[in-house]
N, C-alpha and C positions, 0 to 999 in steps of 0.2 A: 503493502498499500505505499504509495507515494501522497505526499499531501501538499495540497497548491495552498499557499496560503493567501491572505488578503492582501491585494496588490503584488499578487505572484501570477507566475506562469511555468507551465512542465511540458514541454513535447519529447516524445518517447516512442522508439523503434523496438521497443522490448515487449514482447508477447506476456509476459510474466507480470507486467504493470498495470498495478489499478491505480486512477488517478483518483483522489478526492479532494472537495473542497467543502468545509464546515462554513455556516452563519452567514448564508448567502442572503441579506436582507434585501437592502435597497441597490446592492452590490448586482453586478451580473456576471455568471458562469457563464460560460461559451466553452462547448468541445467540441472538436474535429474529430475525424476518422478517415482515413483513406483505407476501403477495404481491399486493395490488392496489394500494397507493401504493409498494412498494418502498422501505421504511423497513427498515434494519436497525441491530442494535445487539448490542454484546458488552462483556461486564463479565470482570474477573478479580479474583475478589475472594480473601482469603486466611483470614479468618476467620467464623466463622459467626454470633457473635454480638457487637452494639457495646456491649453494657452492661460490658464489661471496659475501654472507655474511651471513654464518651461524648464527649470533647472531641476525638477523632481522630475518630469518626465526623462530628462537625459540620462538620470541616475537610474530609474525604475519606470520604464516605459508600460509596464503592466499596471500600474496604477489608473491610467486613463484608456478609455476605449479608444480613442483617435490615433494612440502612439501604441497600444500593448497588441490590440487585434491584428494589424499589420506583421507586427514583431514575431507573434505566434504563427500565422502563414509561412511568413519567410523561413522560420525554424522547420517548420514540417516539409514547406519543398526542399530542404537541404538535407532532408533524412528521404528524400525520394517520392514525399506525395505529390499528387497533382490535382490542382484546382478543381479539376473536371471530375473529379470522384469523391471530392470529399464530399462525406456527410457532416453537416452541424447541426448541434443543438443546443438548446439555451434554457438557462433556470434564473430565478431571481426577480430583481426589479419591482421587491414589496415595498410597500410605504409604512413602515414599523412604526419609525417614531413620530411621522409627519402627518397623523390623521387628520389635518385640518388641509393638509394638501400644499401650505407653503412653499416649499421647497421642491416639490416632485421630483427628488434625485432617483429615484426609481424608472420613474417614466421617462424622465430625459436620460438616464442609461441607457434606456431600451430604445427609445426614438435613436440615439446615437449608434447604436448598432446596427439597427434597420439603416441608415443612411449611408453606413460602411458598406453593409452587406450588399444594399440597391447598387450602388456606385460600382463595385467590383462582381457585379453578377453572381454573387454568393446567395443560395437559396437557404433558408431555414427548415430542417425537416421535420423537427419536432420542438416544442418549448412547452414550458411550465411559468409563467411570468404574473408580477402583480401580487395583487390581495396584500395581505398584511401579516403576511408570516414569514419565518427564516426558512430555508431550505437547505440540504446536503446535496452536493451533486458527485456522482461517482460515473467514472469512464474505464471499460475493460477493454486495454489497446487490444487482447488478443482476439475480440471478436466484435468490438464495439458498440459493447452493450452501454445504453448510459440510464441511469436509475436516478429518481428524485425522491427524497426521504423529506417528509413533512410530518407535522404532529399527529396528523392523522394515517400516516402509514407511508410506506414506499412505492412508489409507479415507475413502469419503464416508459422511457419517452422513445 
C-alpha cells in the first residue's frame, strides 16, 4: 500500500502497488491507469490554481490542479502510458467545512479539473464528487480497480 498524502502524487508501473489517499474533503483525488502497460497514478490536490502561490507550485506542483495534473500525466507517459488508453476516475470535492458555500473550494477544484481534462481531450470514466463527506480513494495498479470508501461503505468506480 503506497499512501498518497495531501498535496502529493504517485505514479507507478509496479503491478503490486495499491495507491491510496485518505481524507478527500474539498480536495480532489484523480486516478489514471493505462490497461496496456499497467501504469497507474494518483494525485490528491488541494487547490484549483497555482496563481495564488507560484513559489509553492514550483516546489510542490501536486498542491494545485493546474500544475499537478499535467505533472502526473507526464510521469505516467515516462513509464509508457499513452493518453489515448488512459482511464481516469475522480473523487472528492466536498463542501465539508463550507456549508454556506462561501468558498466553494470543492466545486472550484472540480471545475478546474474538468477544464484541464476538456482542454486536453481526457474523459472521466467514473466519479464520486460533491456532497458533505470525506472519502478514501484506492487504485490497484495491477488491474486498474478504483474504490471509494465513505462513511456509508465502499463502492467501486
